[in-house]
C-alpha positions as CSV (number, residue, x, y, z in Angstrom):
1,M,0.0,61.6,6.1
2,R,-2.7,61.4,3.7
3,K,-3.5,57.8,4.3
4,F,-3.9,57.8,8.0
5,C,-5.9,60.8,7.6
6,F,-8.7,58.8,5.5
7,A,-8.3,55.8,7.9
8,A,-8.4,58.2,10.4
9,L,-12.1,59.8,9.5
10,A,-13.1,56.2,8.5
11,L,-13.0,55.2,11.5
12,L,-14.9,57.9,13.3
13,A,-17.3,57.5,11.0
14,C,-17.7,53.7,11.8
15,L,-17.3,54.8,15.2
16,M,-19.9,57.6,15.0
17,L,-22.5,55.0,12.7
18,G,-21.9,52.4,15.8
19,S,-23.3,54.4,18.8
20,S,-26.5,55.1,16.3
21,C,-29.7,54.5,17.4
22,S,-30.5,52.1,15.3
23,I,-34.4,51.1,14.8
24,Y,-34.1,48.1,12.1
25,H,-32.0,46.3,10.6
26,P,-32.6,43.3,7.2
27,H,-33.7,40.2,9.1
28,A,-31.9,37.1,9.0
29,V,-35.6,35.3,7.7
30,E,-34.5,31.6,5.7
31,M,-35.8,32.0,2.7
32,P,-37.9,28.7,2.6
33,M,-37.2,27.4,-0.8
34,I,-40.2,24.4,-0.1
35,S,-40.3,22.2,-3.7
36,Q,-42.7,19.6,-2.0
37,K,-46.1,19.3,0.2
38,G,-45.0,18.1,3.4
39,E,-41.4,20.0,3.5
40,V,-40.7,20.9,6.6
41,H,-37.1,23.0,7.4
42,A,-36.3,24.2,10.3
43,D,-33.5,27.0,10.7
44,G,-31.1,28.1,12.8
45,A,-29.0,31.4,12.4
46,V,-26.2,34.0,14.2
47,A,-26.2,37.8,12.3
48,M,-24.6,40.9,12.3
49,S,-26.1,44.0,11.2
50,G,-24.4,48.0,10.7
51,W,-23.3,50.0,7.4
52,L,-19.8,49.7,7.8
53,L,-19.2,48.0,11.8
54,P,-21.6,45.9,12.7
55,D,-23.6,47.3,15.9
56,V,-26.4,44.9,16.1
57,F,-26.1,40.7,17.0
58,T,-29.2,38.5,16.5
59,L,-29.9,35.0,16.9
60,N,-32.4,33.9,14.6
61,T,-35.1,31.0,14.7
62,T,-37.4,30.4,11.0
63,L,-39.6,27.1,10.5
64,S,-40.8,27.0,6.6
65,Y,-43.3,24.1,6.1
66,G,-45.1,23.1,2.4
67,L,-48.5,22.9,3.7
68,T,-49.8,22.1,-0.2
69,D,-48.4,21.0,-3.1
70,W,-47.7,24.3,-4.2
71,M,-49.0,26.7,-1.0
72,A,-46.7,26.8,2.3
73,V,-46.2,28.8,5.6
74,Q,-43.6,30.2,7.5
75,G,-42.5,31.7,11.1
76,H,-39.7,33.5,11.9
77,A,-38.6,35.3,15.3
78,N,-35.0,36.7,16.0
79,Y,-33.3,38.3,19.1
80,G,-30.5,41.0,19.8
81,G,-30.1,42.0,23.4
82,E,-31.9,46.0,23.0
83,N,-34.2,44.3,19.5
84,A,-36.5,41.9,18.8
85,Y,-38.3,40.9,16.3
86,G,-41.2,38.7,14.7
87,Q,-43.3,37.5,11.7
88,L,-45.7,35.0,9.9
89,A,-45.7,34.0,5.9
90,A,-47.7,33.0,3.6
91,G,-47.5,32.2,0.1
92,V,-46.6,30.0,-3.5
93,Y,-44.6,28.2,-4.5
94,K,-42.9,26.2,-7.7
95,Q,-40.6,23.9,-8.7
96,T,-39.6,22.9,-12.8
97,A,-37.4,20.1,-13.7
98,S,-34.6,21.7,-13.5
99,H,-34.6,22.2,-9.9
100,F,-35.4,26.0,-10.4
101,L,-37.8,27.2,-8.2
102,L,-39.9,30.2,-7.8
103,E,-42.3,31.5,-4.9
104,G,-44.2,34.3,-3.2
105,Y,-45.1,35.1,0.1
106,L,-47.5,38.0,1.6
107,G,-47.1,38.6,5.1
108,Y,-46.3,40.8,8.6
109,G,-43.8,41.2,11.2
110,Y,-43.8,43.3,14.2
111,G,-40.9,44.5,16.0
112,G,-39.3,46.9,18.5
113,A,-35.5,48.6,19.1
114,W,-34.7,49.7,23.0
115,R,-31.9,51.3,24.8
116,G,-31.9,53.0,28.3
117,R,-29.6,55.0,29.7
118,D,-26.5,54.5,31.2
119,E,-22.5,55.5,32.4
120,D,-22.2,55.0,28.4
121,H,-25.6,57.4,26.8
122,N,-26.6,60.0,28.0
123,Y,-30.3,59.0,25.7
124,E,-32.4,56.7,25.6
125,Y,-35.0,55.6,23.5
126,S,-37.8,52.6,22.8
127,G,-40.6,52.0,20.3
128,N,-42.1,49.3,17.7
129,Y,-42.9,48.8,14.0
130,H,-45.2,47.1,11.9
131,L,-43.9,45.8,9.0
132,P,-46.4,44.3,6.0
133,F,-44.8,42.9,3.0
134,V,-44.7,40.9,0.0
135,Q,-41.6,38.8,-0.9
136,F,-40.7,37.4,-4.6
137,D,-37.7,34.4,-4.9
138,C,-36.3,32.3,-7.3
139,G,-32.8,30.0,-7.9
140,F,-31.9,26.3,-7.7
141,I,-32.4,23.5,-5.7
142,D,-30.8,20.2,-4.7
143,L,-27.3,20.9,-7.4
144,G,-25.4,18.1,-7.5
145,K,-24.0,15.5,-5.0
146,P,-23.3,19.0,-2.3
147,H,-27.5,19.0,-3.1
148,F,-26.2,23.4,-3.5
149,D,-29.0,26.3,-3.1
150,V,-28.6,29.5,-3.9
151,G,-31.5,31.2,-3.7
152,L,-32.3,35.5,-4.5
153,G,-35.1,37.3,-3.0
154,L,-37.1,40.6,-2.5
155,K,-38.2,41.4,-0.5
156,G,-40.7,45.2,0.1
157,G,-42.6,46.8,2.4
158,L,-44.4,49.2,4.6
159,F,-42.7,50.6,7.6
160,F,-44.5,52.1,10.0
161,P,-42.8,52.6,13.3
162,D,-43.5,54.8,16.9
163,F,-40.3,55.7,18.8
164,E,-39.1,58.1,21.5
165,Y,-36.4,59.8,21.6
166,H,-35.3,61.3,25.1
167,K,-32.0,62.6,26.1
168,Y,-30.4,64.0,29.4
169,D,-27.6,66.9,30.9
170,S,-25.3,66.3,33.0
171,D,-27.7,66.3,36.2
172,G,-30.4,64.4,35.1
173,A,-32.5,66.4,33.9
174,E,-34.3,65.6,30.2
175,I,-33.8,68.6,27.8
176,P,-37.2,69.4,26.0
177,A,-35.0,70.9,22.7
178,D,-33.4,67.1,21.7
179,Y,-36.9,64.8,23.2
180,E,-37.9,62.9,19.3
181,H,-41.3,61.0,18.5
182,F,-40.6,59.2,14.9
183,T,-44.2,58.1,13.7
184,T,-43.5,58.8,10.1
185,M,-44.5,55.7,7.7
186,N,-41.8,54.8,5.4
187,Y,-41.4,51.7,2.5
188,L,-38.2,49.4,2.2
189,L,-37.0,47.6,0.1
190,E,-34.4,44.5,0.4
191,P,-33.0,42.1,-1.4
192,M,-31.5,39.0,-0.3
193,L,-28.4,36.7,-1.5
194,Q,-29.2,32.9,0.3
195,M,-26.7,30.1,0.0
196,R,-27.2,26.5,1.2
197,I,-25.1,23.5,1.1
198,G,-24.3,19.7,2.2
199,S,-26.3,17.0,2.4
200,E,-30.1,15.9,2.4
201,K,-31.2,15.7,5.8
202,V,-28.8,18.7,7.1
203,K,-26.8,21.7,4.9
204,F,-25.4,24.9,6.4
205,R,-26.6,28.2,4.8
206,L,-25.3,32.0,4.2
207,G,-27.3,35.1,4.0
208,L,-26.7,39.2,3.3
209,G,-29.9,40.9,3.0
210,L,-29.7,44.5,2.1
211,G,-32.1,47.2,3.5
212,F,-33.5,50.6,1.6
213,L,-36.0,52.9,4.1
214,D,-36.9,56.1,1.8
215,N,-38.3,58.2,4.8
216,M,-35.5,57.9,7.0
217,S,-34.4,61.7,6.0
218,E,-37.6,62.8,8.9
219,A,-35.7,61.0,12.1
220,S,-33.2,63.5,12.6
221,K,-32.2,61.4,16.1
222,F,-33.2,57.8,14.0
223,T,-30.9,55.4,11.8
224,Y,-31.2,51.8,10.6
225,D,-28.8,49.1,9.5
226,F,-27.9,49.0,5.6
227,Y,-26.8,45.4,5.9
228,T,-27.1,41.6,7.6
229,L,-25.0,38.9,7.0
230,S,-25.9,35.5,8.7
231,A,-24.3,32.2,9.2
232,G,-26.7,29.2,10.6
233,V,-27.7,25.5,9.6
234,T,-30.8,24.3,7.8
235,L,-32.5,20.6,9.1
236,F,-35.0,19.4,6.5
237,F,-38.0,16.7,7.0
238,R,-39.7,15.1,4.5
């Protein structure tokens, strides 16, 4: 009986989190891990995000390019029906003879999230955020015949939200006491893990991102997703 109660409470918590007003999730951006001038990565992935149960599903695309022997640029975009995000970044990279690679990027992102009022929800919210960030990655590339890559990354940034929440009674009238306008700046910390395996030209990619925002306690109506799992394919052009 006790196990059943714990399971029921866990399920209830999952459902409550899954129906919350999530305004941010870690993004399934491919770690560039560029190794030479002229190298191009074209990545496509599907991703799911949540706290316990997934509540956000997105389609993701990333394009990375080795501009010089030490500098690379990257663009990313994703869309999930009730959310969208895009970012641009530029940085430096260095590969050693042992296939070990280091890279650092400076970038800027812009995104938004929204949900309209319908038969299942007596509330609505919408808004956007700005995200200037820095990111550092390290890992190994092209290990063995499977051309295995593994990388660890850490993204840090400033999350500037501008979101509004409205709630309505059974007659469709707005409840002023439940209105919220969330604009509190948050520090963002986002560790990442990435693995790729395949051939020199095509690799299957798995990714995990964890997100931490420090000031969400200031928002009573909004939350964010803690993790993102992604799977996709990366095409390599050299």
